[in-house]
Backbone as CSV, one residue per row, in Angstrom:
resi,resn,N_x,N_y,N_z,CA_x,CA_y,CA_z,C_x,C_y,C_z
1,UNK,1.007,-1.181,0.001,-0.102,-0.254,0.117,0.934,1.461,-0.299
2,UNK,2.427,1.316,0.459,2.645,1.960,0.277,4.198,2.233,-0.819
3,UNK,4.186,3.079,-1.653,5.068,3.204,-2.808,5.833,4.601,-2.538
4,UNK,7.545,4.409,-2.785,8.402,5.684,-2.052,8.417,6.293,-3.556
5,UNK,8.668,7.513,-3.110,9.122,8.016,-4.262,10.397,8.902,-4.241
6,UNK,11.727,8.309,-5.107,13.206,8.860,-4.791,13.224,9.632,-5.887
7,UNK,12.970,10.688,-5.273,14.191,12.312,-6.090,15.336,12.610,-4.882
8,UNK,15.824,12.371,-5.079,17.343,12.795,-4.989,17.469,14.491,-4.848
9,UNK,18.289,15.008,-4.014,18.009,16.424,-3.890,19.793,16.734,-4.597
10,UNK,19.708,18.161,-5.521,20.519,18.434,-6.019,21.991,18.539,-5.103
11,UNK,22.958,18.449,-5.428,24.231,17.918,-4.570,24.972,17.162,-4.121
12,UNK,23.803,16.073,-4.083,24.316,14.963,-3.484,24.816,13.608,-4.283
13,UNK,25.460,12.776,-4.136,25.528,11.939,-5.041,23.983,10.763,-5.250
14,UNK,23.595,10.924,-6.646,22.271,10.571,-6.859,22.219,9.203,-6.687
15,UNK,23.263,8.701,-7.328,23.583,6.923,-7.016,23.118,6.784,-6.156
16,UNK,24.510,6.808,-5.045,24.539,6.318,-3.155,22.939,6.819,-2.711
17,UNK,22.593,8.161,-3.152,21.264,8.127,-2.483,20.452,7.475,-2.656
18,UNK,19.994,6.982,-4.017,18.820,6.016,-4.506,19.480,4.489,-3.708
19,UNK,20.584,3.983,-4.342,20.800,2.580,-3.750,20.284,2.875,-1.776
20,UNK,20.599,3.517,-1.257,20.772,3.394,-0.168,19.241,2.937,0.443
21,UNK,18.453,4.123,0.031,17.216,3.909,0.319,16.613,2.785,-0.480
22,UNK,16.408,2.396,-1.720,16.293,1.114,-1.981,16.336,0.161,-1.423
23,UNK,17.612,-0.430,-0.425,18.106,-1.445,0.000,17.678,-1.285,1.481
24,UNK,17.574,-0.035,2.551,16.841,-0.108,3.563,15.477,-0.370,3.243
25,UNK,14.963,0.226,2.320,13.099,-0.068,2.154,12.598,-1.285,1.246
26,UNK,13.441,-1.369,1.099,12.852,-2.786,-0.106,11.753,-3.726,0.508
27,UNK,12.367,-4.488,2.304,11.287,-4.787,2.811,10.344,-4.649,3.339
28,UNK,9.974,-3.369,3.153,8.527,-3.352,3.825,8.064,-2.499,2.785
29,UNK,8.144,-1.958,2.231,7.246,-1.181,1.228,6.698,-1.911,-0.297
30,UNK,6.046,-1.181,-0.795,5.110,-2.028,-1.943,6.485,-1.943,-3.325
31,UNK,6.596,-0.806,-3.469,7.389,-0.416,-4.452,8.064,0.964,-4.449
32,UNK,8.535,1.265,-5.351,9.656,2.486,-5.802,8.989,3.182,-7.035
33,UNK,9.299,5.047,-6.695,8.815,5.857,-8.284,9.754,6.110,-8.546
34,UNK,10.807,6.309,-9.456,12.131,7.461,-9.617,11.611,8.319,-10.877
35,UNK,11.658,9.625,-10.485,11.264,10.295,-11.579,12.309,10.729,-12.485
36,UNK,11.950,11.687,-13.395,13.027,12.240,-14.304,14.276,12.874,-14.359
37,UNK,14.225,13.466,-13.380,15.330,15.074,-12.800,16.365,13.519,-12.202
38,UNK,15.903,12.706,-11.743,16.823,11.515,-11.450,17.501,10.650,-12.578
39,UNK,16.698,10.266,-13.391,16.711,9.229,-14.542,18.192,10.348,-15.774
40,UNK,17.746,11.788,-15.344,18.471,12.737,-16.407,19.453,12.903,-15.663
41,UNK,20.067,12.679,-14.567,21.246,12.777,-13.773,22.508,11.706,-13.687
42,UNK,21.702,10.660,-13.910,22.332,9.698,-13.837,22.697,9.022,-14.762
43,UNK,21.309,9.044,-16.117,21.715,8.330,-17.156,21.388,6.517,-17.347
44,UNK,20.841,6.071,-18.189,19.866,4.932,-18.339,20.345,3.936,-17.385
45,UNK,22.013,3.780,-18.360,23.216,2.917,-17.984,23.330,2.712,-16.218
46,UNK,23.270,3.400,-15.303,23.242,3.903,-14.027,22.354,3.504,-13.576
47,UNK,21.071,4.411,-13.961,19.904,4.139,-13.629,19.578,2.258,-13.616
48,UNK,20.015,1.541,-14.283,19.958,-0.161,-14.551,20.529,-0.734,-13.559
49,UNK,21.874,-0.233,-13.437,22.694,-0.744,-12.173,22.015,-0.925,-10.772
50,UNK,21.074,0.298,-10.646,20.521,0.237,-9.531,19.040,-0.753,-9.635
51,UNK,18.195,-0.187,-10.419,17.170,-0.962,-10.437,17.332,-2.401,-10.810
52,UNK,18.100,-3.122,-11.649,18.347,-4.240,-12.165,18.463,-5.389,-10.897
53,UNK,19.281,-4.777,-9.981,19.379,-5.811,-8.219,17.910,-6.310,-7.912
54,UNK,17.014,-5.300,-8.147,15.658,-5.403,-7.525,14.510,-5.879,-8.539
55,UNK,14.689,-5.779,-9.569,13.690,-6.140,-10.551,13.154,-8.155,-10.505
56,UNK,13.993,-8.534,-10.063,13.460,-10.147,-9.859,12.675,-9.998,-8.503
57,UNK,12.660,-8.474,-7.917,11.798,-9.328,-6.671,10.461,-8.533,-6.986
58,UNK,9.632,-8.990,-5.687,8.038,-8.534,-6.001,7.606,-6.830,-5.617
59,UNK,8.388,-6.077,-6.142,8.454,-4.893,-5.638,7.508,-4.287,-7.457
60,UNK,6.957,-3.064,-7.300,6.511,-1.866,-8.226,7.619,-1.367,-8.249
61,UNK,8.295,-0.975,-9.864,9.584,0.070,-9.721,9.455,0.346,-10.727
62,UNK,8.939,1.855,-10.701,7.724,2.718,-11.365,8.820,3.864,-12.142
63,UNK,8.531,3.686,-13.410,9.931,5.326,-13.826,8.538,6.228,-14.391
64,UNK,9.028,7.193,-13.367,7.626,8.582,-13.621,8.229,8.895,-14.393
65,UNK,7.818,9.233,-15.789,8.433,10.183,-16.559,7.132,10.796,-17.304
66,UNK,5.676,10.636,-16.847,4.971,11.246,-17.331,4.676,11.582,-18.497
67,UNK,4.960,10.367,-19.680,5.182,10.894,-21.326,4.073,11.248,-21.834
68,UNK,4.309,12.026,-22.468,3.171,12.654,-23.369,3.443,13.046,-24.800
69,UNK,3.340,12.097,-25.661,4.477,12.719,-26.973,3.538,11.312,-27.949
70,UNK,3.760,11.768,-29.098,3.531,10.433,-30.315,3.764,9.169,-29.410
71,UNK,3.208,8.425,-30.250,3.046,6.774,-29.838,4.484,6.140,-30.543
72,UNK,4.925,6.814,-31.355,6.247,6.091,-31.946,7.159,6.665,-31.089
73,UNK,7.374,8.176,-30.154,8.370,8.594,-29.264,8.425,7.712,-27.871
74,UNK,7.046,7.691,-27.498,6.577,6.696,-26.268,6.678,5.346,-26.459
75,UNK,6.762,4.803,-27.463,7.323,3.726,-27.601,8.686,3.155,-26.999
76,UNK,9.889,4.271,-27.770,10.789,4.215,-27.591,11.343,4.274,-26.188
77,UNK,10.555,5.118,-25.761,11.349,5.746,-23.933,10.731,4.342,-23.329
78,UNK,9.544,2.976,-23.691,8.838,2.042,-22.622,10.074,1.510,-23.070
79,UNK,10.821,1.343,-24.324,12.030,0.178,-24.394,13.245,0.390,-24.110
80,UNK,13.513,1.521,-23.582,14.895,2.023,-22.685,14.258,1.736,-21.325
81,UNK,13.058,2.275,-20.652,12.522,1.600,-19.537,12.748,0.491,-19.173
82,UNK,12.478,-0.304,-19.991,12.317,-2.318,-19.793,13.691,-2.578,-19.464
83,UNK,14.697,-1.663,-20.723,15.991,-2.294,-20.344,16.465,-1.550,-19.075
84,UNK,16.428,-0.982,-19.125,16.669,-0.398,-17.558,16.364,-1.434,-15.980
85,UNK,15.218,-1.729,-16.168,14.716,-2.770,-15.312,13.672,-2.783,-14.448
86,UNK,13.056,-1.646,-15.001,11.313,-0.721,-14.166,10.308,-1.663,-14.892
87,UNK,9.730,-1.697,-14.090,8.195,-3.021,-14.577,6.957,-1.971,-14.583
88,UNK,7.209,-0.586,-14.477,6.014,-0.083,-14.869,6.344,1.496,-15.219
89,UNK,5.086,2.197,-15.891,5.717,3.763,-16.605,4.435,4.561,-16.479
90,UNK,4.614,5.486,-15.998,3.574,6.844,-16.273,3.569,7.309,-17.479
91,UNK,2.207,7.706,-18.001,2.146,8.763,-19.221,0.963,9.444,-18.963
92,UNK,0.734,10.668,-19.454,-0.381,11.346,-19.314,-1.744,10.494,-19.854
93,UNK,-2.496,10.855,-19.529,-3.748,10.525,-20.301,-4.451,11.649,-21.290
94,UNK,-3.765,12.781,-20.905,-4.481,13.807,-22.023,-4.339,13.602,-23.115
95,UNK,-3.514,13.036,-23.801,-2.683,12.711,-25.009,-3.711,12.054,-25.672
96,UNK,-4.564,11.222,-25.241,-5.387,10.238,-26.039,-4.999,8.929,-26.832
97,UNK,-6.101,8.693,-27.236,-5.836,7.370,-27.517,-4.663,6.902,-29.203
98,UNK,-5.592,7.621,-30.575,-5.003,7.224,-31.611,-3.942,7.653,-31.573
99,UNK,-2.616,6.544,-32.342,-1.693,7.382,-32.571,-0.688,7.815,-31.595
100,UNK,-1.233,7.483,-29.971,-0.796,8.454,-29.141,-0.335,6.594,-27.851
101,UNK,-1.594,7.075,-26.928,-1.296,6.121,-25.969,-1.930,4.342,-26.219
102,UNK,-2.375,4.259,-27.313,-2.559,3.172,-28.157,-1.501,2.284,-28.500
103,UNK,-0.534,3.121,-28.928,0.866,2.464,-29.356,1.848,1.992,-28.086
104,UNK,1.876,3.243,-27.308,2.440,2.512,-26.105,2.134,1.599,-25.368
105,UNK,0.349,1.670,-25.205,-0.299,0.295,-24.571,0.192,-0.796,-25.032
106,UNK,0.087,-0.830,-26.356,0.492,-1.839,-27.147,1.966,-2.493,-26.579
107,UNK,2.975,-1.759,-26.897,4.626,-2.082,-26.556,4.654,-2.476,-25.159
108,UNK,3.237,-1.517,-24.179,3.618,-2.092,-22.894,3.612,-3.467,-22.734
109,UNK,2.572,-3.883,-23.240,2.284,-5.243,-23.163,3.125,-6.385,-23.567
110,UNK,4.169,-5.780,-24.613,4.675,-6.582,-25.074,6.308,-6.652,-24.241
111,UNK,6.095,-5.671,-23.637,7.521,-5.549,-23.038,7.110,-5.908,-21.225
112,UNK,5.773,-5.751,-21.522,5.618,-6.517,-19.533,5.434,-5.520,-18.627
113,UNK,5.615,-4.230,-19.024,5.408,-2.991,-18.410,3.820,-2.906,-17.894
114,UNK,3.587,-2.170,-16.982,2.603,-1.942,-16.436,2.410,-0.440,-16.740
115,UNK,1.389,0.005,-17.460,1.085,1.427,-17.893,0.234,1.894,-17.045
116,UNK,0.797,3.185,-16.548,-0.303,4.216,-15.503,-0.364,5.369,-16.158
117,UNK,-1.546,5.676,-16.341,-2.052,6.991,-16.749,-2.288,7.828,-15.812
118,UNK,-2.135,9.725,-15.776,-2.150,10.072,-15.155,-3.624,10.956,-15.183
119,UNK,-4.796,11.010,-14.538,-5.764,12.015,-14.686,-6.206,12.972,-13.759
120,UNK,-5.443,12.880,-12.989,-5.427,14.398,-12.449,-4.117,14.438,-11.489
121,UNK,-3.725,15.679,-10.860,-2.384,16.137,-10.478,-2.845,16.838,-9.074
122,UNK,-1.033,17.038,-8.035,-1.524,17.607,-6.942,-1.482,19.006,-6.764
123,UNK,-0.847,19.950,-8.037,-0.913,20.889,-7.818,-1.968,21.557,-7.871
124,UNK,-1.802,22.708,-7.786,-3.441,23.504,-7.420,-4.250,23.687,-8.886
125,UNK,-3.551,24.017,-9.981,-4.036,24.167,-10.950,-4.726,22.955,-12.219
126,UNK,-4.615,21.946,-11.226,-5.397,20.471,-12.089,-6.174,21.012,-11.131
127,UNK,-6.751,21.143,-10.532,-8.157,21.108,-10.059,-9.058,21.826,-11.436
128,UNK,-8.320,22.592,-12.010,-9.023,23.565,-13.189,-9.256,22.831,-14.536
129,UNK,-7.751,22.226,-14.468,-7.438,21.603,-16.317,-7.924,20.062,-15.985
130,UNK,-7.707,19.642,-14.990,-7.790,18.150,-14.943,-9.163,17.527,-15.147
131,UNK,-9.498,18.438,-13.529,-10.979,17.341,-13.048,-12.183,17.789,-13.551
132,UNK,-12.301,18.889,-14.245,-13.255,19.259,-15.428,-13.695,17.601,-16.348
133,UNK,-12.246,17.317,-16.592,-12.833,16.201,-18.155,-11.998,14.958,-17.212
134,UNK,-12.066,15.036,-16.236,-12.043,13.607,-15.240,-12.525,12.140,-15.763
135,UNK,-13.969,12.331,-16.217,-14.448,11.167,-16.626,-13.613,10.613,-17.687
136,UNK,-13.556,11.908,-18.442,-13.123,11.259,-20.468,-11.770,10.832,-20.195
137,UNK,-11.034,11.557,-19.281,-9.242,11.080,-19.150,-9.554,9.564,-18.339
138,UNK,-10.340,9.224,-17.818,-10.444,7.958,-17.258,-11.070,6.539,-18.149
139,UNK,-12.331,7.487,-18.658,-12.096,6.530,-19.827,-11.270,6.146,-21.156
140,UNK,-10.502,6.941,-21.139,-9.148,6.768,-21.595,-8.078,5.669,-21.589
141,UNK,-8.020,5.813,-19.896,-7.032,5.121,-19.587,-7.532,3.616,-19.544
142,UNK,-8.957,3.531,-19.309,-9.495,2.284,-19.921,-10.397,1.818,-20.744
143,UNK,-10.058,2.043,-21.960,-9.621,2.328,-23.041,-8.522,1.367,-23.670
144,UNK,-7.276,1.988,-23.284,-5.945,1.518,-23.228,-5.586,-0.025,-22.488
145,UNK,-6.348,-0.470,-21.767,-6.381,-1.261,-20.783,-4.998,-0.643,-19.815
146,UNK,-4.680,0.429,-19.201,-4.130,0.470,-18.107,-3.886,0.067,-17.032
147,UNK,-3.184,-0.278,-16.328,-3.054,-0.980,-15.344,-3.436,-0.654,-14.134
148,UNK,-2.909,0.871,-13.653,-2.988,1.645,-13.232,-3.415,3.550,-13.452
149,UNK,-4.114,4.158,-12.277,-4.400,5.697,-12.771,-3.545,6.723,-11.339
150,UNK,-3.339,7.843,-11.673,-2.945,8.464,-10.888,-3.904,9.195,-10.199
151,UNK,-4.187,9.377,-9.127,-4.817,10.442,-8.756,-4.485,10.842,-7.403
152,UNK,-4.802,12.352,-7.003,-4.104,13.143,-5.506,-4.629,12.676,-4.323
153,UNK,-3.489,12.430,-3.620,-4.218,11.868,-2.440,-4.731,13.084,-1.773
154,UNK,-4.228,14.371,-2.176,-4.412,15.759,-1.804,-6.045,16.032,-1.848
155,UNK,-6.867,15.128,-3.027,-8.178,15.490,-2.981,-8.978,14.062,-2.886
156,UNK,-9.638,13.617,-1.822,-9.867,12.534,-1.652,-11.232,12.326,-2.413
157,UNK,-11.931,13.562,-2.288,-13.563,14.014,-3.293,-12.827,13.357,-4.675
158,UNK,-11.900,13.165,-5.439,-11.280,12.817,-6.789,-11.096,11.438,-6.603
159,UNK,-10.526,10.922,-5.403,-10.485,9.652,-5.286,-11.405,8.841,-5.674
160,UNK,-12.811,9.315,-4.752,-13.906,8.801,-4.348,-14.396,8.855,-5.988
161,UNK,-14.601,9.689,-6.592,-14.827,9.506,-8.299,-14.652,8.756,-9.273
162,UNK,-13.200,8.967,-8.697,-11.941,8.435,-10.255,-12.469,6.220,-9.786
163,UNK,-12.824,6.340,-8.042,-12.994,4.937,-8.020,-14.377,4.454,-8.515
164,UNK,-14.902,5.470,-8.538,-16.513,4.589,-9.240,-16.785,4.650,-10.760
165,UNK,-16.163,5.460,-11.247,-15.758,5.124,-12.455,-14.920,3.663,-13.267
166,UNK,-14.296,3.801,-12.189,-12.820,2.645,-12.687,-13.744,1.007,-12.036
167,UNK,-14.182,1.039,-11.092,-14.734,-0.383,-10.470,-13.643,-0.568,-9.711
168,UNK,-13.330,-2.156,-9.751,-11.965,-2.911,-9.080,-11.517,-2.678,-10.134
169,UNK,-11.159,-2.418,-11.906,-10.412,-2.849,-12.529,-9.205,-2.286,-12.883
170,UNK,-8.521,-1.368,-12.140,-7.704,-0.678,-12.147,-7.205,0.096,-10.370
171,UNK,-6.034,0.270,-11.014,-5.212,0.216,-9.711,-4.833,1.844,-9.160
172,UNK,-5.513,2.507,-8.297,-5.361,3.462,-7.765,-4.122,4.142,-6.983
173,UNK,-3.467,5.095,-7.731,-2.010,5.450,-6.930,-2.122,6.708,-6.391
174,UNK,-2.155,7.224,-5.440,-2.350,8.378,-4.790,-0.843,8.965,-4.065
175,UNK,-0.430,10.288,-4.885,0.614,10.828,-4.489,0.164,12.481,-3.644
176,UNK,1.502,12.395,-2.834,0.839,13.816,-2.238,0.945,13.497,-0.740
177,UNK,1.295,12.385,0.019,1.132,12.253,1.191,2.408,12.910,1.875
178,UNK,2.069,13.332,2.595,3.290,13.723,3.615,3.299,15.305,3.385
179,UNK,4.454,15.696,2.763,5.195,16.810,2.747,3.928,17.454,1.576
180,UNK,2.899,17.100,0.574,2.106,17.715,0.150,0.777,18.061,0.946
181,UNK,0.493,17.286,1.918,-0.473,17.586,3.321,-1.189,16.467,3.380
182,UNK,-1.502,15.471,2.578,-2.897,14.381,2.878,-1.672,13.553,3.847
183,UNK,-2.852,13.368,4.866,-2.611,12.045,5.555,-2.298,10.536,5.700
184,UNK,-1.458,10.205,6.142,-1.560,8.249,5.882,-2.809,7.974,6.106
185,UNK,-3.188,7.166,4.657,-4.271,6.107,4.680,-5.371,6.946,4.441
186,UNK,-5.261,8.299,4.087,-6.932,8.976,3.721,-7.093,8.739,2.364
187,UNK,-5.830,8.725,1.303,-6.392,8.050,0.271,-6.667,6.588,-0.021
188,UNK,-5.782,6.324,0.881,-6.904,4.388,0.638,-8.321,4.254,1.292
189,UNK,-8.172,4.700,2.526,-9.907,4.999,2.594,-10.825,5.595,1.751
190,UNK,-9.995,6.699,0.971,-11.024,6.898,-0.109,-11.423,6.489,-1.353
191,UNK,-10.443,5.055,-1.810,-10.724,4.145,-2.695,-9.891,4.106,-3.056
192,UNK,-8.071,4.484,-3.027,-7.025,4.411,-3.326,-6.257,3.115,-2.986
193,UNK,-5.525,2.339,-3.841,-4.776,0.988,-3.753,-3.367,0.987,-3.187
194,UNK,-2.603,2.310,-3.757,-1.552,2.900,-3.003,-1.636,4.302,-2.937
195,UNK,-0.769,4.388,-1.820,-0.333,6.255,-1.481,1.128,6.075,-1.947
196,UNK,2.034,7.358,-2.276,2.823,7.388,-2.808,3.236,8.534,-1.767
197,UNK,4.486,8.221,-1.320,5.224,9.055,-0.314,6.585,9.223,-1.084
198,UNK,7.124,10.624,-0.315,8.624,10.685,-0.946,9.507,11.085,0.077
199,UNK,9.860,13.358,0.163,10.195,13.282,1.210,10.182,12.818,2.766
200,UNK,9.201,13.295,2.855,8.744,12.802,4.199,9.188,10.963,4.914
201,UNK,9.663,10.326,4.140,10.631,9.244,4.222,11.793,9.490,3.870
202,UNK,11.785,10.028,2.350,13.531,9.523,1.625,14.066,10.892,2.055
203,UNK,13.924,12.355,2.624,14.613,13.082,3.661,14.575,13.204,4.804
204,UNK,14.427,12.144,5.697,14.479,11.997,6.672,15.830,11.501,7.084
205,UNK,16.405,11.474,8.376,17.352,10.806,8.824,17.436,9.729,8.940
206,UNK,16.387,8.916,9.237,16.360,7.499,9.436,15.242,7.252,8.625
207,UNK,15.891,6.874,7.370,14.190,6.679,6.378,13.365,5.632,6.488
208,UNK,13.883,4.358,7.375,13.131,3.320,7.927,12.678,3.690,8.642
209,UNK,12.963,3.858,9.810,12.084,4.178,10.647,11.103,5.058,10.480
210,UNK,11.106,6.125,9.643,10.247,7.055,8.836,9.359,6.024,8.498
211,UNK,9.381,5.525,7.606,8.533,4.751,6.490,7.693,3.745,7.531
212,UNK,8.060,2.991,8.543,7.480,2.351,9.258,6.294,2.848,10.355
213,UNK,6.791,4.102,10.359,5.831,5.142,11.327,4.557,5.452,10.067
214,UNK,5.045,5.735,8.340,3.793,6.303,8.053,3.141,4.834,7.506
215,UNK,3.802,3.894,8.068,2.837,2.491,7.385,1.700,1.913,9.300
216,UNK,2.211,2.744,10.188,1.775,2.516,11.273,0.357,2.952,11.127
217,UNK,0.650,4.831,11.055,-0.341,5.681,10.562,-1.216,4.781,9.354
218,UNK,-0.599,4.931,8.177,-1.828,3.926,7.121,-2.309,3.310,8.080
219,UNK,-1.929,2.336,8.619,-2.884,0.893,8.740,-4.070,1.592,10.079
220,UNK,-3.617,2.630,10.920,-4.185,2.642,11.703,-5.465,3.461,11.055
221,UNK,-5.223,4.511,10.269,-6.315,5.091,9.750,-7.341,4.217,9.008
222,UNK,-6.866,3.322,7.981,-7.644,2.487,7.079,-8.278,1.024,7.935
223,UNK,-7.859,0.787,9.048,-8.749,0.225,10.452,-9.960,0.970,11.010
224,UNK,-10.001,2.211,10.989,-10.765,3.139,11.755,-11.715,3.328,10.688
225,UNK,-11.037,3.512,9.451,-11.985,3.537,8.310,-13.274,2.581,7.537
226,UNK,-12.660,1.640,8.106,-13.154,0.277,7.412,-13.608,-0.473,8.734
227,UNK,-13.803,0.147,10.243,-14.365,-0.713,10.959,-13.585,-2.079,11.645
């Protein structure tokens, strides 16, 4: 139920920073998400050195590229991500199906990559840009067979609406827990399958203890809301 976002601060050894946190947390969390800044800093071969160590284990390893391009370019990106050892990739839903997500989705199926599509985001402008067309974006995700969708933990009402629209077919991943304001367990109580936590864990002096604390709070909140 907990995915850790690994976004190393500038000025530090990103390879060591990510490797250390993967090693510390792999036994207690559901997966990890590595974003574009780290991929750009390290390069794909250095990232592969890290990810390949864990790719045979039962962990979600998500490349958070938030792809939004024509299908051919996204297909090439998926191939690179698969080579690096990731088992999931994030793309935007708003780019549509024909010539875009349908191409990416097909290549993801061939590569064994889980496709996760963004249907809303945590920043304030998302409520104006994404939420009015939430149903349309979710229908796109369903049409291309997305394994999961991204919906912000900071807006539980959007998660509840998304869950109504997707039923039990699609996983909901909810970023924004901790530093962005959502409390552990709140998104899961609203219908999410996973909560994504970054800085509250990874920037802590003791990431392992911080993750255990988040998990404890998550379990307590879910136990209360589910009776």
